Backbone as CSV, one residue per row, in Angstrom:
resi,resn,N_x,N_y,N_z,CA_x,CA_y,CA_z,C_x,C_y,C_z
1,MET,-4.355,12.815,36.108,-4.780,12.117,34.893,-4.330,12.907,33.676
2,PRO,-3.794,12.243,32.630,-3.358,12.961,31.439,-4.532,13.672,30.781
3,VAL,-4.226,14.755,30.088,-5.253,15.503,29.374,-4.899,15.529,27.894
4,ALA,-5.948,15.575,27.067,-5.738,15.636,25.629,-5.342,17.050,25.227
5,ASP,-4.480,17.149,24.231,-4.020,18.434,23.726,-4.695,18.690,22.386
6,ALA,-5.262,19.903,22.210,-5.935,20.227,20.953,-4.963,20.277,19.781
7,SER,-3.694,20.604,20.056,-2.673,20.661,19.008,-1.416,19.954,19.495
8,PRO,-1.428,18.638,19.544,-0.284,17.896,20.082,0.913,17.968,19.149
9,LEU,2.076,17.724,19.715,3.276,17.691,18.908,3.304,16.444,18.041
10,PHE,2.890,15.302,18.622,2.924,14.030,17.908,1.519,13.445,17.782
11,SER,1.248,12.862,16.640,0.093,11.984,16.454,0.629,10.649,15.972
12,VAL,0.316,9.595,16.698,0.734,8.250,16.313,-0.498,7.505,15.812
13,ILE,-0.439,7.022,14.585,-1.573,6.347,13.951,-1.225,4.885,13.730
14,SER,-2.135,4.017,14.152,-1.924,2.591,13.960,-3.229,1.938,13.527
15,PRO,-3.289,1.354,12.321,-4.472,0.591,11.926,-4.504,-0.724,12.704
16,VAL,-5.668,-1.092,13.197,-5.799,-2.238,14.091,-6.675,-3.309,13.443
17,TYR,-6.157,-4.523,13.439,-6.935,-5.671,12.955,-6.398,-6.928,13.637
18,ARG,-7.299,-7.632,14.297,-6.941,-8.842,15.045,-5.759,-8.585,15.975
19,ALA,-5.846,-7.555,16.782,-4.725,-7.173,17.644,-5.134,-7.072,19.106
20,GLU,-6.198,-7.750,19.489,-6.681,-7.648,20.866,-5.592,-7.983,21.875
21,GLN,-4.795,-9.009,21.577,-3.771,-9.451,22.516,-2.505,-8.602,22.468
22,LEU,-2.434,-7.676,21.514,-1.211,-6.894,21.342,-1.348,-5.452,21.799
23,LEU,-2.571,-4.979,21.948,-2.782,-3.553,22.198,-2.203,-3.094,23.535
24,ASP,-2.316,-3.917,24.562,-1.766,-3.523,25.860,-0.275,-3.242,25.754
25,GLU,0.457,-4.160,25.152,1.901,-3.978,25.019,2.228,-2.827,24.075
26,LEU,1.482,-2.714,22.982,1.729,-1.625,22.034,1.590,-0.268,22.708
27,LEU,0.516,-0.070,23.438,0.285,1.227,24.082,1.289,1.483,25.207
28,LEU,1.633,0.439,25.960,2.621,0.595,27.017,3.954,1.076,26.447
29,ARG,4.376,0.486,25.351,5.654,0.852,24.742,5.585,2.225,24.076
30,LEU,4.436,2.569,23.511,4.290,3.890,22.911,4.368,4.987,23.972
31,HIS,3.675,4.792,25.075,3.747,5.780,26.165,5.178,5.922,26.671
32,ALA,5.886,4.799,26.767,7.244,4.826,27.310,8.198,5.637,26.436
33,VAL,7.998,5.610,25.105,8.927,6.330,24.229,8.450,7.754,23.934
34,LEU,7.144,8.007,23.987,6.632,9.327,23.644,6.733,10.314,24.805
35,THR,6.530,9.822,26.028,6.528,10.719,27.190,7.848,11.471,27.348
36,PRO,9.020,10.839,27.194,10.265,11.620,27.287,10.420,12.645,26.173
37,LEU,9.807,12.394,25.009,9.925,13.337,23.897,9.053,14.563,24.118
38,SER,7.820,14.332,24.569,6.890,15.441,24.788,5.669,14.903,25.515
39,ALA,5.112,15.734,26.402,3.861,15.360,27.066,2.669,15.605,26.159
40,SER,2.913,16.247,25.024,1.846,16.609,24.099,1.816,15.619,22.935
41,TYR,1.010,14.606,23.054,0.882,13.622,21.976,-0.488,12.969,22.039
42,GLU,-0.862,12.333,20.946,-2.090,11.561,20.873,-1.802,10.267,20.127
43,ILE,-2.551,9.228,20.469,-2.429,7.928,19.809,-3.790,7.611,19.205
44,ILE,-3.818,7.445,17.893,-5.068,7.180,17.179,-5.052,5.730,16.697
45,LEU,-5.960,4.939,17.232,-6.086,3.538,16.860,-7.322,3.381,15.985
46,VAL,-7.129,2.917,14.762,-8.223,2.784,13.806,-8.556,1.303,13.660
47,ASP,-9.690,0.910,14.242,-10.135,-0.477,14.184,-10.803,-0.718,12.835
48,ASP,-10.144,-1.508,12.007,-10.653,-1.797,10.662,-11.675,-2.930,10.707
49,SER,-12.701,-2.737,11.544,-13.771,-3.720,11.741,-13.191,-5.092,12.093
50,SER,-12.287,-5.104,13.058,-11.656,-6.346,13.486,-12.689,-7.279,14.134
51,PRO,-12.668,-8.570,13.790,-13.676,-9.492,14.321,-13.437,-9.913,15.764
52,ASP,-12.281,-9.582,16.353,-12.017,-9.969,17.740,-12.428,-8.824,18.677
53,GLY,-11.897,-8.802,19.856,-12.276,-7.789,20.835,-11.406,-6.555,20.814
54,SER,-10.797,-6.231,19.676,-9.895,-5.075,19.595,-10.614,-3.776,19.943
55,TRP,-11.849,-3.600,19.474,-12.553,-2.345,19.725,-12.856,-2.159,21.208
56,LEU,-13.261,-3.221,21.884,-13.507,-3.130,23.326,-12.229,-2.749,24.063
57,LYS,-11.110,-3.313,23.626,-9.828,-2.989,24.244,-9.474,-1.516,24.009
58,ILE,-9.729,-1.015,22.809,-9.458,0.391,22.507,-10.325,1.295,23.381
59,GLN,-11.587,0.940,23.531,-12.494,1.733,24.360,-12.025,1.774,25.813
60,GLU,-11.546,0.650,26.329,-11.061,0.604,27.700,-9.886,1.552,27.898
61,HIS,-8.932,1.516,26.982,-7.761,2.391,27.116,-8.141,3.854,26.924
62,ALA,-9.042,4.141,25.974,-9.435,5.522,25.731,-10.188,6.113,26.920
63,ALA,-10.939,5.263,27.630,-11.680,5.744,28.806,-10.723,6.141,29.926
64,ARG,-9.553,5.499,29.994,-8.584,5.792,31.046,-7.634,6.918,30.676
65,ASP,-7.417,7.109,29.372,-6.412,8.083,28.934,-6.961,8.841,27.725
66,PRO,-7.273,10.134,27.881,-7.840,10.904,26.769,-6.868,11.134,25.626
67,ARG,-5.601,10.831,25.825,-4.649,10.953,24.722,-4.814,9.832,23.709
68,ILE,-5.574,8.812,24.069,-5.832,7.692,23.161,-7.189,7.913,22.511
69,ARG,-7.202,7.927,21.193,-8.440,8.104,20.431,-8.670,6.875,19.570
70,GLY,-9.927,6.456,19.517,-10.269,5.274,18.745,-11.300,5.574,17.672
71,LEU,-11.100,4.986,16.490,-12.080,5.034,15.405,-12.388,3.602,15.010
72,ARG,-13.658,3.300,14.850,-14.035,1.974,14.364,-14.740,2.137,13.025
73,LEU,-14.195,1.490,11.985,-14.798,1.562,10.660,-15.960,0.581,10.565
74,SER,-16.930,0.903,9.728,-18.171,0.132,9.661,-17.975,-1.248,9.049
75,ARG,-16.910,-1.411,8.285,-16.544,-2.716,7.729,-15.052,-2.715,7.465
76,ASN,-14.545,-3.833,6.988,-13.118,-3.927,6.715,-12.809,-3.241,5.381
77,PHE,-12.273,-2.019,5.456,-11.941,-1.265,4.249,-10.523,-1.538,3.772
78,GLY,-9.688,-2.102,4.618,-8.310,-2.350,4.243,-7.349,-1.448,4.997
79,GLN,-6.116,-1.904,5.113,-5.120,-1.215,5.933,-4.903,0.231,5.506
80,HIS,-4.786,0.487,4.219,-4.424,1.826,3.770,-5.603,2.787,3.850
81,HIS,-6.818,2.286,3.765,-7.975,3.133,4.021,-8.064,3.472,5.514
82,ALA,-7.714,2.496,6.359,-7.697,2.758,7.797,-6.643,3.811,8.139
83,ILE,-5.486,3.746,7.488,-4.462,4.769,7.702,-4.995,6.133,7.288
84,THR,-5.720,6.189,6.186,-6.309,7.452,5.734,-7.263,8.014,6.774
85,ALA,-8.083,7.148,7.368,-8.999,7.609,8.421,-8.224,8.213,9.590
86,GLY,-7.113,7.586,9.958,-6.287,8.124,11.037,-5.636,9.447,10.657
87,LEU,-5.172,9.551,9.414,-4.555,10.804,8.967,-5.568,11.939,8.978
88,ASP,-6.793,11.664,8.565,-7.825,12.697,8.561,-8.120,13.199,9.975
89,ALA,-7.970,12.319,10.959,-8.296,12.690,12.341,-7.099,13.264,13.098
90,ALA,-5.901,13.098,12.567,-4.697,13.502,13.300,-4.599,15.019,13.409
91,ARG,-4.109,15.495,14.570,-3.957,16.927,14.830,-2.513,17.325,15.085
92,GLY,-1.608,16.361,15.122,-0.233,16.636,15.509,0.573,17.345,14.437
93,ASN,1.672,17.956,14.880,2.600,18.589,13.957,3.500,17.564,13.288
94,TRP,3.787,16.475,13.993,4.508,15.336,13.444,3.616,14.107,13.570
95,ILE,3.515,13.337,12.499,2.642,12.164,12.485,3.502,10.923,12.294
96,VAL,3.303,9.960,13.174,3.984,8.670,13.079,2.960,7.625,12.665
97,VAL,3.294,6.823,11.676,2.435,5.722,11.240,3.191,4.428,11.481
98,LEU,2.558,3.501,12.177,3.175,2.192,12.404,2.093,1.137,12.520
99,ASP,2.444,-0.104,12.176,1.503,-1.215,12.268,1.317,-1.623,13.722
100,CYS,0.211,-2.322,13.983,-0.108,-2.701,15.362,0.467,-4.056,15.749
101,ASP,1.133,-4.751,14.816,1.574,-6.124,15.081,2.920,-6.203,15.795
102,LEU,3.463,-5.030,16.181,4.722,-4.926,16.928,5.951,-5.289,16.095
103,GLN,5.765,-5.494,14.790,6.950,-5.623,13.940,7.645,-4.270,13.802
104,ASP,6.844,-3.200,13.743,7.395,-1.848,13.801,7.621,-1.501,15.275
105,ARG,8.866,-1.387,15.691,9.196,-1.194,17.091,8.999,0.268,17.497
106,PRO,8.119,0.548,18.464,7.935,1.925,18.926,9.224,2.577,19.408
107,GLU,10.169,1.763,19.871,11.429,2.315,20.390,12.245,3.024,19.313
108,GLU,11.892,2.865,18.051,12.616,3.541,16.977,12.105,4.961,16.746
109,ILE,10.975,5.323,17.332,10.380,6.644,17.076,11.321,7.790,17.460
110,PRO,11.973,7.765,18.638,12.899,8.869,18.958,14.009,9.040,17.928
111,ARG,14.544,7.942,17.412,15.594,8.033,16.400,15.052,8.642,15.099
112,LEU,13.834,8.248,14.727,13.222,8.821,13.530,13.025,10.325,13.699
113,PHE,12.586,10.729,14.889,12.335,12.148,15.152,13.639,12.945,15.147
114,GLN,14.681,12.401,15.739,15.961,13.104,15.772,16.508,13.330,14.366
115,GLN,16.319,12.351,13.483,16.792,12.539,12.106,15.910,13.560,11.377
116,ALA,14.596,13.549,11.679,13.707,14.523,11.050,14.105,15.941,11.422
117,LEU,14.587,16.141,12.641,14.986,17.476,13.087,16.214,17.995,12.356
118,GLN,16.878,17.133,11.603,18.031,17.571,10.816,17.616,18.239,9.498
119,GLY,16.302,18.428,9.323,15.829,19.148,8.145,15.010,18.322,7.176
120,TYR,14.507,17.171,7.631,13.716,16.305,6.760,12.234,16.397,7.109
121,ASP,11.403,16.346,6.069,9.955,16.320,6.276,9.435,14.899,6.432
122,VAL,10.167,13.941,5.921,9.785,12.524,6.007,11.028,11.720,6.350
123,VAL,10.923,10.872,7.358,11.976,9.906,7.650,11.318,8.539,7.703
124,LEU,11.679,7.685,6.772,11.082,6.360,6.645,11.967,5.322,7.307
125,ALA,11.338,4.399,8.008,12.079,3.310,8.646,12.428,2.256,7.594
126,ARG,13.704,1.950,7.474,14.156,0.938,6.512,14.559,-0.316,7.286
127,ARG,13.802,-1.376,7.087,13.999,-2.605,7.861,15.193,-3.373,7.302
128,THR,16.300,-3.321,8.031,17.539,-3.895,7.510,17.492,-5.418,7.419
129,SER,16.769,-6.066,8.305,16.671,-7.534,8.271,15.239,-7.928,8.603
130,ARG,14.440,-8.129,7.565,13.034,-8.442,7.772,12.880,-9.811,8.408
131,GLN,11.936,-9.916,9.346,11.701,-11.155,10.068,10.525,-11.951,9.497
132,ASP,10.022,-11.541,8.332,8.915,-12.262,7.716,9.391,-13.595,7.161
133,PRO,8.477,-14.546,6.963,8.842,-15.801,6.291,9.377,-15.516,4.887
134,TRP,10.264,-16.406,4.402,10.923,-16.120,3.127,9.950,-16.021,1.951
135,PRO,8.819,-16.776,1.902,7.903,-16.571,0.768,7.351,-15.151,0.729
136,LYS,7.064,-14.593,1.906,6.543,-13.221,1.965,7.603,-12.231,1.526
137,ARG,8.859,-12.452,1.950,9.933,-11.545,1.541,10.158,-11.620,0.039
138,ALA,10.119,-12.842,-0.512,10.328,-13.008,-1.951,9.208,-12.341,-2.741
139,ALA,7.972,-12.529,-2.296,6.838,-11.910,-2.987,6.931,-10.391,-2.915
140,SER,7.390,-9.877,-1.763,7.526,-8.437,-1.606,8.576,-7.875,-2.557
141,ARG,9.707,-8.555,-2.661,10.761,-8.084,-3.568,10.285,-8.114,-5.020
142,LEU,9.563,-9.170,-5.387,9.048,-9.272,-6.751,8.059,-8.145,-7.037
143,PHE,7.174,-7.882,-6.073,6.177,-6.824,-6.258,6.837,-5.463,-6.420
144,TYR,7.796,-5.141,-5.552,8.435,-3.829,-5.618,9.293,-3.683,-6.876
145,ALA,9.910,-4.774,-7.315,10.672,-4.706,-8.567,9.738,-4.428,-9.742
146,LEU,8.582,-5.105,-9.761,7.608,-4.879,-10.828,7.027,-3.478,-10.753
147,LEU,6.730,-3.018,-9.529,6.176,-1.674,-9.357,7.193,-0.615,-9.773
148,SER,8.475,-0.817,-9.458,9.511,0.127,-9.859,9.589,0.229,-11.381
149,TYR,9.507,-0.924,-12.043,9.585,-0.928,-13.505,8.378,-0.243,-14.135
150,LEU,7.193,-0.542,-13.622,5.968,-0.032,-14.236,5.747,1.442,-13.949
151,THR,6.161,1.917,-12.771,5.942,3.323,-12.426,7.123,4.207,-12.803
152,GLY,8.268,3.598,-13.092,9.443,4.389,-13.450,10.096,5.078,-12.272
153,THR,9.749,4.683,-11.044,10.357,5.255,-9.838,10.916,4.126,-8.979
154,GLU,12.007,4.401,-8.302,12.647,3.386,-7.474,11.796,3.097,-6.236
155,GLN,11.486,1.826,-6.023,10.699,1.395,-4.866,11.564,0.485,-3.997
156,ASP,11.602,0.753,-2.714,12.449,-0.001,-1.781,11.601,-1.031,-1.051
157,PRO,11.864,-2.332,-1.234,11.070,-3.361,-0.550,11.269,-3.376,0.954
158,LEU,12.287,-2.691,1.473,12.552,-2.672,2.903,11.842,-1.520,3.612
159,VAL,11.128,-0.685,2.849,10.408,0.448,3.415,8.915,0.221,3.270
160,ALA,8.185,0.393,4.367,6.727,0.226,4.331,6.069,1.503,4.865
161,ASN,5.095,1.345,5.776,4.354,2.503,6.295,5.075,3.217,7.434
162,PHE,5.907,2.471,8.181,6.502,3.000,9.398,7.423,4.173,9.087
163,GLY,7.154,5.301,9.728,7.980,6.479,9.547,7.364,7.661,10.272
164,ILE,8.054,8.784,10.211,7.553,10.012,10.811,7.409,11.057,9.707
165,TYR,6.303,11.795,9.737,5.939,12.678,8.630,5.534,14.047,9.194
166,HIS,6.021,15.100,8.580,5.628,16.437,9.005,4.206,16.730,8.556
167,ARG,3.556,17.623,9.269,2.165,17.975,8.978,1.980,18.396,7.531
168,ARG,2.951,19.128,6.950,2.778,19.599,5.581,2.725,18.431,4.594
169,VAL,3.432,17.365,4.883,3.397,16.186,4.015,2.033,15.501,4.107
170,ILE,1.548,15.320,5.334,0.260,14.663,5.523,-0.869,15.501,4.931
171,THR,-0.757,16.831,5.022,-1.762,17.699,4.404,-1.835,17.451,2.906
172,ALA,-0.680,17.260,2.278,-0.658,16.968,0.841,-1.230,15.590,0.551
173,VAL,-0.902,14.612,1.398,-1.353,13.236,1.158,-2.864,13.115,1.293
174,ILE,-3.456,13.743,2.299,-4.890,13.578,2.510,-5.708,14.322,1.460
175,GLN,-5.066,15.172,0.668,-5.776,15.788,-0.453,-5.965,14.798,-1.597
176,LEU,-5.216,13.719,-1.600,-5.345,12.686,-2.635,-6.487,11.765,-2.223
177,ARG,-7.623,11.880,-2.868,-8.815,11.139,-2.449,-9.178,10.020,-3.423
178,GLU,-8.205,9.535,-4.214,-8.527,8.432,-5.106,-8.870,7.182,-4.303
179,SER,-9.716,6.342,-4.893,-10.258,5.201,-4.163,-9.210,4.140,-3.868
180,ILE,-8.195,4.039,-4.702,-7.121,3.065,-4.471,-6.060,3.735,-3.606
181,ARG,-5.851,3.182,-2.423,-4.952,3.802,-1.455,-3.708,2.931,-1.268
182,TYR,-2.554,3.551,-1.383,-1.299,2.877,-1.043,-0.377,3.938,-0.459
183,PHE,-0.300,3.973,0.845,0.315,5.078,1.567,1.767,5.345,1.157
184,PRO,2.658,4.346,1.060,4.052,4.649,0.712,4.190,5.359,-0.635
185,THR,3.423,4.929,-1.631,3.517,5.562,-2.947,2.952,6.973,-2.928
186,MET,1.907,7.195,-2.138,1.335,8.531,-2.025,2.333,9.491,-1.364
187,VAL,3.041,9.016,-0.351,4.063,9.852,0.290,5.179,10.174,-0.694
188,ARG,5.586,9.171,-1.462,6.647,9.408,-2.444,6.195,10.434,-3.487
189,TRP,4.933,10.347,-3.903,4.415,11.289,-4.888,4.401,12.709,-4.328
190,ALA,4.079,12.847,-3.038,3.965,14.173,-2.430,5.295,14.919,-2.446
191,GLY,6.402,14.194,-2.424,7.710,14.843,-2.484,8.197,15.298,-1.122
192,PHE,8.709,16.524,-1.036,9.343,17.095,0.155,10.678,16.389,0.433
193,ARG,11.364,16.816,1.453,12.678,16.242,1.780,12.483,14.928,2.524
194,GLN,12.948,13.852,1.928,12.730,12.529,2.492,14.061,11.832,2.757
195,SER,14.062,11.014,3.801,15.251,10.261,4.185,14.817,8.908,4.731
196,THR,15.760,8.000,4.864,15.484,6.699,5.468,16.422,6.480,6.646
197,LEU,16.001,5.612,7.558,16.798,5.290,8.736,16.754,3.786,8.956
198,PRO,17.904,3.117,9.017,17.892,1.675,9.283,17.329,1.382,10.674
199,VAL,16.405,0.433,10.749,15.787,0.068,12.025,15.735,-1.440,12.145
200,GLN,15.564,-1.899,13.374,15.364,-3.319,13.619,13.928,-3.692,13.309
201,HIS,13.769,-4.907,12.830,12.444,-5.410,12.469,12.144,-6.618,13.343
202,ALA,11.041,-6.546,14.082,10.691,-7.619,15.003,9.800,-8.659,14.315
203,ALA,9.757,-9.851,14.898,8.862,-10.884,14.388,7.418,-10.491,14.660
204,GLU,6.531,-10.888,13.752,5.126,-10.510,13.876,4.512,-11.149,15.107
205,GLY,3.742,-10.370,15.855,3.156,-10.839,17.092,1.778,-11.425,16.965
206,ARG,1.358,-11.709,15.737,0.033,-12.281,15.513,0.079,-13.079,14.226
207,PRO,-0.897,-13.954,13.967,-0.952,-14.661,12.697,-1.126,-13.676,11.554
208,GLY,-0.543,-13.986,10.403,-0.665,-13.095,9.259,-2.116,-12.894,8.847
209,THR,-2.482,-11.640,8.574,-3.861,-11.331,8.207,-4.013,-11.058,6.719
210,TYR,-2.906,-10.975,5.989,-2.973,-10.754,4.554,-2.798,-12.085,3.844
211,SER,-3.863,-12.582,3.219,-3.782,-13.807,2.440,-3.114,-13.492,1.102
212,PHE,-2.747,-14.575,0.381,-2.100,-14.383,-0.917,-3.029,-13.653,-1.880
213,SER,-4.322,-13.997,-1.856,-5.272,-13.353,-2.772,-5.403,-11.862,-2.468
214,ARG,-5.384,-11.490,-1.166,-5.482,-10.074,-0.810,-4.222,-9.325,-1.231
215,ARG,-3.068,-9.952,-1.080,-1.822,-9.304,-1.507,-1.813,-9.126,-3.024
216,LEU,-2.291,-10.153,-3.746,-2.321,-10.069,-5.200,-3.277,-8.969,-5.652
217,ARG,-4.416,-8.861,-4.979,-5.371,-7.815,-5.334,-4.796,-6.428,-5.059
218,LEU,-4.121,-6.278,-3.914,-3.502,-4.991,-3.591,-2.448,-4.635,-4.629
219,ALA,-1.612,-5.616,-4.997,-0.568,-5.357,-5.987,-1.181,-4.926,-7.318
220,THR,-2.248,-5.608,-7.751,-2.909,-5.251,-9.008,-3.484,-3.847,-8.941
221,ASP,-4.139,-3.521,-7.827,-4.737,-2.193,-7.671,-3.676,-1.099,-7.718
222,VAL,-2.570,-1.321,-7.029,-1.518,-0.297,-6.973,-0.910,-0.070,-8.353
223,ILE,-0.646,-1.167,-9.064,-0.050,-1.041,-10.400,-0.999,-0.302,-11.342
224,LEU,-2.296,-0.631,-11.283,-3.266,0.026,-12.157,-3.446,1.494,-11.792
225,ALA,-3.341,1.805,-10.484,-3.577,3.165,-10.032,-2.405,4.087,-10.329
226,TYR,-1.187,3.561,-10.332,-0.024,4.430,-10.409,0.805,4.239,-11.675
227,SER,0.277,3.486,-12.634,1.035,3.288,-13.863,0.104,2.957,-15.027
228,ASP,0.395,3.556,-16.191,-0.319,3.187,-17.411,0.581,2.361,-18.333
229,LYS,1.723,1.939,-17.798,2.668,1.192,-18.622,2.102,-0.137,-19.132
230,PRO,1.247,-0.876,-18.357,0.665,-2.096,-18.937,-0.078,-1.840,-20.242
231,LEU,-0.779,-0.699,-20.340,-1.465,-0.367,-21.588,-0.460,-0.118,-22.708
232,ARG,0.611,0.606,-22.399,1.616,0.893,-23.420,2.355,-0.376,-23.837
233,LEU,2.595,-1.280,-22.876,3.264,-2.537,-23.213,2.400,-3.396,-24.128
234,THR,1.096,-3.414,-23.879,0.215,-4.188,-24.763,0.177,-3.567,-26.161
235,ALA,0.256,-2.230,-26.240,0.308,-1.579,-27.554,1.591,-1.961,-28.280
236,TYR,2.721,-1.966,-27.553,3.987,-2.372,-28.163,3.924,-3.825,-28.628
237,LEU,3.316,-4.676,-27.807,3.193,-6.084,-28.172,2.333,-6.232,-29.424
238,GLY,1.254,-5.428,-29.487,0.400,-5.490,-30.674,1.147,-5.107,-31.935
239,VAL,1.973,-4.056,-31.862,2.764,-3.639,-33.019,3.757,-4.723,-33.402
240,LEU,4.407,-5.318,-32.396,5.385,-6.379,-32.667,4.730,-7.581,-33.340
241,LEU,3.597,-8.004,-32.815,2.915,-9.171,-33.390,2.349,-8.861,-34.774
242,SER,1.890,-7.633,-34.956,1.385,-7.262,-36.280,2.508,-7.301,-37.316
243,GLY,3.685,-6.801,-36.919,4.828,-6.877,-37.816,5.207,-8.310,-38.121
244,GLY,5.203,-9.163,-37.071,5.507,-10.570,-37.288,4.488,-11.245,-38.190
245,ALA,3.192,-10.923,-37.987,2.143,-11.511,-38.821,2.287,-11.065,-40.275
246,PHE,2.679,-9.793,-40.477,2.879,-9.292,-41.841,4.014,-10.039,-42.539
247,LEU,5.120,-10.234,-41.820,6.247,-10.963,-42.404,5.874,-12.416,-42.680
248,LEU,5.117,-13.010,-41.764,4.689,-14.396,-41.974,3.775,-14.490,-43.194
249,GLY,2.916,-13.472,-43.361,2.034,-13.471,-44.535,2.823,-13.377,-45.830
250,LEU,3.853,-12.509,-45.858,4.691,-12.410,-47.054,5.404,-13.721,-47.351
251,LEU,5.903,-14.371,-46.286,6.607,-15.640,-46.462,5.666,-16.712,-47.006
252,THR,4.448,-16.729,-46.461,3.473,-17.716,-46.911,3.104,-17.479,-48.376
253,LEU,2.918,-16.208,-48.749,2.597,-15.884,-50.140,3.727,-16.291,-51.080
254,LEU,4.965,-16.027,-50.649,6.121,-16.391,-51.464,6.189,-17.899,-51.652
255,ARG,5.949,-18.675,-50.576,5.968,-20.135,-50.675,4.861,-20.643,-51.591
256,PHE,3.705,-19.961,-51.572,2.605,-20.364,-52.449,2.959,-20.116,-53.910
257,ILE,3.586,-18.955,-54.190,3.989,-18.647,-55.564,5.010,-19.644,-56.065
258,LEU,5.919,-20.062,-55.196,6.958,-21.023,-55.577,6.448,-22.454,-55.629
259,GLY,5.193,-22.645,-55.269,4.613,-23.978,-55.319,4.979,-24.880,-54.162
260,GLN,5.459,-24.314,-53.079,5.846,-25.119,-51.923,4.659,-25.461,-51.032
261,ILE,3.545,-24.768,-51.198,2.348,-25.031,-50.405,1.287,-25.605,-51.318
262,THR,0.906,-26.829,-51.057,-0.120,-27.504,-51.870,-1.365,-27.825,-51.067
263,VAL,-1.201,-28.057,-49.767,-2.332,-28.386,-48.899,-2.397,-27.350,-47.781
264,PRO,-3.551,-26.698,-47.587,-3.661,-25.731,-46.477,-3.368,-26.406,-45.142
265,GLY,-2.626,-25.700,-44.295,-2.208,-26.277,-43.007,-3.244,-26.049,-41.912
266,TYR,-3.907,-27.125,-41.521,-4.929,-27.020,-40.469,-4.299,-26.682,-39.123
267,THR,-3.154,-27.303,-38.808,-2.525,-27.098,-37.504,-2.063,-25.662,-37.320
268,SER,-1.366,-25.140,-38.348,-0.869,-23.767,-38.229,-2.014,-22.770,-38.132
269,LEU,-3.098,-23.035,-38.861,-4.258,-22.146,-38.804,-4.888,-22.154,-37.417
270,LEU,-5.027,-23.340,-36.829,-5.617,-23.457,-35.506,-4.752,-22.769,-34.452
271,ILE,-3.430,-22.952,-34.540,-2.529,-22.329,-33.585,-2.608,-20.805,-33.690
272,ALA,-2.622,-20.299,-34.928,-2.674,-18.854,-35.119,-3.962,-18.261,-34.563
273,ILE,-5.078,-18.913,-34.840,-6.366,-18.415,-34.357,-6.403,-18.430,-32.830
274,SER,-5.944,-19.525,-32.237,-5.963,-19.635,-30.776,-5.069,-18.594,-30.140
275,PHE,-3.879,-18.382,-30.714,-2.932,-17.437,-30.131,-3.475,-16.009,-30.170
276,PHE,-3.927,-15.593,-31.336,-4.393,-14.215,-31.463,-5.712,-13.991,-30.728
277,SER,-6.555,-15.020,-30.632,-7.782,-14.877,-29.841,-7.438,-14.659,-28.374
278,GLY,-6.475,-15.444,-27.867,-6.042,-15.268,-26.487,-5.429,-13.906,-26.256
279,LEU,-4.653,-13.423,-27.234,-4.026,-12.113,-27.112,-5.077,-11.007,-27.057
280,ILE,-6.096,-11.123,-27.908,-7.159,-10.114,-27.927,-7.889,-10.083,-26.585
281,ILE,-8.177,-11.269,-26.042,-8.857,-11.328,-24.752,-7.982,-10.730,-23.649
282,LEU,-6.669,-10.995,-23.703,-5.744,-10.438,-22.712,-5.750,-8.914,-22.764
283,VAL,-5.649,-8.357,-23.968,-5.630,-6.897,-24.111,-6.943,-6.294,-23.632
284,LEU,-8.060,-6.916,-24.017,-9.356,-6.412,-23.570,-9.483,-6.502,-22.050
285,GLY,-8.898,-7.548,-21.470,-8.940,-7.694,-20.015,-8.190,-6.580,-19.321
286,ILE,-6.991,-6.232,-19.828,-6.205,-5.149,-19.231,-6.938,-3.824,-19.360
287,VAL,-7.481,-3.561,-20.540,-8.244,-2.318,-20.732,-9.463,-2.309,-19.813
288,GLY,-10.111,-3.474,-19.666,-11.275,-3.568,-18.789,-10.941,-3.261,-17.349
289,LEU,-9.761,-3.689,-16.885,-9.348,-3.387,-15.517,-9.215,-1.885,-15.306
290,TYR,-8.613,-1.200,-16.272,-8.484,0.249,-16.161,-9.852,0.928,-16.201
291,VAL,-10.729,0.445,-17.068,-12.077,1.030,-17.134,-12.801,0.815,-15.805
292,GLY,-12.611,-0.368,-15.205,-13.234,-0.636,-13.907,-12.746,0.314,-12.830
293,LYS,-11.445,0.609,-12.828,-10.905,1.538,-11.836,-11.420,2.958,-12.078
294,ILE,-11.584,3.331,-13.343,-12.168,4.637,-13.656,-13.600,4.704,-13.141
295,PHE,-14.335,3.603,-13.304,-15.718,3.540,-12.819,-15.769,3.720,-11.306
296,GLU,-14.834,3.087,-10.595,-14.789,3.241,-9.144,-14.535,4.692,-8.754
297,SER,-13.657,5.367,-9.481,-13.346,6.761,-9.158,-14.517,7.676,-9.463
298,VAL,-15.208,7.415,-10.562,-16.325,8.276,-10.959,-17.451,8.213,-9.942
299,ARG,-17.646,7.057,-9.300,-18.720,6.940,-8.313,-18.489,7.856,-7.114
300,ASN,-17.212,8.169,-6.847,-16.864,9.137,-5.812,-17.454,8.781,-4.453
301,ARG,-17.376,7.531,-4.091,-17.850,7.105,-2.780,-16.838,7.506,-1.703
302,PRO,-17.276,7.632,-0.453,-16.320,7.947,0.615,-15.282,6.837,0.755
303,LEU,-14.087,7.221,1.180,-12.997,6.250,1.287,-13.221,5.272,2.432
304,TYR,-13.997,5.677,3.421,-14.264,4.833,4.580,-15.511,5.372,5.274
305,VAL,-16.099,4.557,6.130,-17.252,4.968,6.915,-16.934,4.672,8.374
306,VAL,-17.013,5.684,9.236,-16.731,5.513,10.646,-18.015,5.114,11.359
307,GLU,-17.984,3.968,12.017,-19.147,3.487,12.757,-19.221,4.088,14.151
308,ALA,-18.051,4.210,14.808,-18.039,4.714,16.185,-16.686,5.335,16.475
309,THR,-16.679,6.251,17.443,-15.435,6.850,17.923,-15.444,6.841,19.438
310,THR,-14.282,6.944,20.035,-14.212,7.042,21.489,-14.341,8.503,21.882
């Protein structure tokens, strides 16, 4: 019977949600690719309070193989919080993060590791041909383009969580305890020597679990957490509109002096009031979002709560 290693060479972390029917195949393929690399590895499955039988399946596998470790969160904290829980528990010198939906192919792990041995601390899987539906791909490209502009750093829409990371990188990442979690951006912030590797991308083996509203919320959180450019853009807009209003006021005064204005314009007044009222509400809304995120950070709540472990 396999035995658990206190200091394994590899730790493989996979957040689990609605994956009861996929776990058998996922673990079978992980064992097949990890065993030739090293007998010293662990697989950490983090059940993000999945409503199906994923946790029971994790318990069954963990009871048979001590190299499999399971964490069950007390509620659905989200994919990136689940990844954080796995990173906190990982003991390996090299950490692999991949999704449980089998779109990230375990067979790519040896190639990622071989490239890492060439002197890289991070090797990210770059999906050369994504198998997602085109609306999802389009939304992803739009999000990464907007994130690149707002953060001032290049973001690749073909790179997600899948990759291999040296212990020193993960040590730096887990020191970041802000409440808004987005693993790829945190890895990029940590620095170190990073590379990408083209990989095949498989079709998703389960129904999509991220609704449009959840994706929109994640995108908003990430932009607010990693960029203050929306605040600066609203300040620039305010200066631009103030300059325009000043010029319009001078023009109106000049027309009044020349006698071109005899009746006050109700329509123009209503339009101006409505426009600037909407602008003020928009600016206050953006500032309010940032204040809300500051409030979340000040509360300093734990990033996740573990209900059970194997």
